[in-house]
C-alpha positions as CSV (number, residue, x, y, z in Angstrom):
1,M,34.0,11.5,-2.6
2,V,31.4,13.5,-4.6
3,S,30.0,11.7,-7.6
4,S,30.0,13.4,-11.0
5,R,26.2,13.3,-10.9
6,N,26.2,15.3,-7.6
7,K,28.9,17.7,-9.0
8,G,26.5,18.3,-12.0
9,F,23.6,18.9,-9.6
10,E,25.6,21.3,-7.5
11,A,27.0,23.1,-10.5
12,T,23.5,23.6,-12.0
13,H,22.1,24.6,-8.6
14,Q,24.9,27.3,-8.3
15,V,24.2,28.5,-11.9
16,I,20.5,28.9,-11.1
17,I,21.3,30.9,-7.9
18,E,23.9,33.1,-9.6
19,T,21.5,33.7,-12.5
20,A,18.8,34.8,-10.0
21,V,21.3,37.1,-8.3
22,S,22.1,38.7,-11.7
23,L,18.4,39.1,-12.6
24,I,17.5,40.5,-9.2
25,S,20.5,42.9,-9.3
26,G,19.5,44.1,-12.8
27,K,15.8,44.3,-12.6
28,G,14.7,43.9,-9.0
29,V,13.1,41.0,-7.2
30,D,9.7,41.8,-8.6
31,A,10.9,41.0,-12.1
32,L,12.1,37.5,-11.0
33,S,10.0,34.7,-12.4
34,M,10.8,31.0,-12.8
35,A,10.4,31.4,-16.6
36,A,12.9,34.2,-16.7
37,I,15.4,32.2,-14.6
38,S,14.9,29.2,-16.8
39,R,15.6,31.2,-19.9
40,A,18.6,33.1,-18.5
41,A,20.2,30.1,-16.9
42,G,19.7,27.9,-19.9
43,V,17.9,25.2,-18.0
44,N,14.5,23.8,-18.7
45,R,11.7,24.4,-16.3
46,T,11.6,20.8,-15.1
47,T,15.3,21.1,-14.0
48,L,14.6,24.4,-12.4
49,Y,11.6,23.1,-10.4
50,Y,13.7,20.0,-9.5
51,H,16.1,22.4,-7.8
52,F,13.6,24.9,-6.5
53,A,9.9,24.1,-5.9
54,H,8.8,27.7,-6.2
55,R,10.1,31.3,-6.6
56,E,10.2,31.9,-2.8
57,E,12.5,29.0,-2.3
58,L,14.8,30.4,-4.9
59,I,14.7,33.8,-3.3
60,E,15.7,32.2,0.0
61,A,18.6,30.5,-1.8
62,V,19.7,33.9,-3.1
63,K,19.6,35.3,0.5
64,D,21.7,32.4,1.7
65,W,24.2,32.9,-1.2
66,S,24.3,36.6,-0.3
67,A,24.8,35.8,3.4
68,Q,27.8,33.6,2.4
69,Q,29.3,36.4,0.4
70,L,28.7,38.9,3.2
71,T,30.2,36.5,5.8
72,R,33.6,37.4,4.4
73,G,32.9,40.9,5.6
74,F,32.4,39.8,9.1
75,S,35.2,37.3,9.3
76,D,38.2,38.1,11.4
77,E,40.4,36.5,8.8
78,M,40.6,39.7,6.8
79,P,41.9,43.1,8.0
80,R,39.0,45.3,9.1
81,E,39.4,47.8,6.2
82,E,39.1,45.0,3.7
83,R,36.0,43.6,5.4
84,I,34.4,47.1,5.3
85,A,35.3,47.5,1.6
86,H,34.0,44.0,0.8
87,I,30.6,44.7,2.4
88,T,30.3,48.2,0.8
89,R,31.3,46.8,-2.7
90,F,28.8,43.9,-2.3
91,V,26.0,46.3,-1.4
92,L,26.8,48.6,-4.4
93,E,27.2,45.8,-6.9
94,N,24.2,43.9,-5.7
95,S,22.0,46.6,-4.5
96,E,18.7,44.9,-5.2
97,V,19.9,41.7,-3.5
98,A,21.1,43.8,-0.5
99,K,17.5,45.3,-0.5
100,L,16.3,41.8,0.4
101,F,18.3,42.0,3.6
102,I,17.0,45.5,4.3
103,D,13.5,44.3,3.8
104,D,14.2,41.4,6.2
105,F,15.6,43.8,8.8
106,L,12.4,45.9,8.6
107,T,10.1,42.9,9.0
108,P,9.0,42.3,12.6
109,G,10.4,39.3,14.3
110,D,13.6,38.2,16.0
111,I,16.6,39.4,14.0
112,R,18.5,36.2,14.9
113,T,16.3,34.1,12.6
114,R,17.2,36.3,9.6
115,Y,20.8,37.2,10.6
116,P,22.3,34.3,12.6
117,R,25.6,36.2,13.3
118,W,23.7,38.9,15.2
119,D,24.7,37.8,18.7
120,A,28.3,37.3,17.7
121,L,28.4,40.8,16.2
122,V,26.9,42.4,19.3
123,S,29.2,40.5,21.7
124,G,32.3,41.3,19.6
125,I,31.4,45.0,19.6
126,A,30.7,44.8,23.4
127,R,34.0,43.1,24.0
128,D,35.9,45.8,22.0
129,A,34.1,48.5,23.9
130,R,35.0,47.0,27.3
131,A,38.6,46.6,26.2
132,A,38.6,50.3,25.3
133,G,37.3,51.2,28.8
134,S,33.8,52.1,27.8
135,D,31.4,51.0,30.5
136,N,28.1,52.5,29.3
137,F,28.3,51.4,25.7
138,D,25.1,50.0,24.1
139,A,26.5,47.3,21.8
140,E,23.1,46.3,20.4
141,I,22.2,49.9,19.3
142,Y,25.7,50.6,18.1
143,S,25.7,47.3,16.0
144,L,22.4,48.2,14.5
145,I,23.6,51.7,13.6
146,M,26.7,50.3,12.0
147,L,24.8,47.6,10.1
148,T,22.3,50.1,8.9
149,A,25.0,52.4,7.7
150,A,26.8,49.6,5.9
151,F,23.7,48.4,4.0
152,I,21.7,51.6,3.4
153,A,24.2,54.5,3.3
154,P,26.2,53.4,0.2
155,R,23.0,53.0,-1.8
156,V,21.7,56.4,-0.8
157,F,25.1,58.0,-1.5
158,V,25.3,56.5,-5.0
159,G,21.6,56.9,-5.8
160,S,21.1,60.4,-4.5
161,V,24.3,62.2,-3.4
162,R,27.0,61.2,-5.9
163,P,25.6,59.1,-8.7
164,D,28.5,60.0,-10.9
165,M,31.2,58.7,-8.6
166,P,33.0,55.5,-9.5
167,V,32.3,52.5,-7.3
168,D,36.0,52.1,-6.2
169,E,36.1,55.7,-5.0
170,V,32.8,55.2,-3.1
171,V,34.2,52.0,-1.5
172,D,37.4,53.8,-0.5
173,R,35.5,56.8,1.1
174,F,33.1,54.5,3.0
175,S,35.9,52.3,4.3
176,K,37.9,55.3,5.5
177,E,34.9,56.8,7.2
178,H,33.8,53.6,8.9
179,L,37.4,53.2,10.2
180,R,37.4,56.8,11.4
181,V,34.1,56.2,13.3
182,L,35.4,53.0,14.9
183,K,38.6,54.8,16.0
184,R,36.7,57.7,17.3
185,D,34.5,55.4,19.4
186,G,37.6,53.6,20.8
187,L,36.8,50.3,18.9
188,L,39.9,50.3,16.8
189,D,43.5,51.0,17.6
190,G,45.4,53.6,15.7
């Protein structure tokens, strides 16, 4: 049983993280300061520092929160079209937070330390390719292409190609095109 004190701690912790997400999404990570978080979350600095010793620790918590949100997009519990739509919508509605993931992908080092589901993604794509009869399919490269398309393309599209288009329409178009590519490549029935 969780004590009410722990519930209060967890609730405050979550409020701080979600406030940081909101501030990062609105102004970018460079505008994030402990003072701004304290003001926006309505917590005093002592409480904030009790939860997060420094700004970088809070940014890591934001990345963890984002990873949890994105995990739904990689879960087999939802139909593939819904998963694709979920990821696209998350990237568009939290573009500055998604940029943290992009920055991590561009940083040298093993991708598995920053994206723990990498091996599962690659092996799932490889399994689907084998089931479709493709013997010379490079699942690592394909996974990277699809991930890059999922995280970067919607931002470029909304920022530079069709800034006037409603998010729902962008999500619908990206979902349909991702599904078409997967079908074309033999990774999706239909």
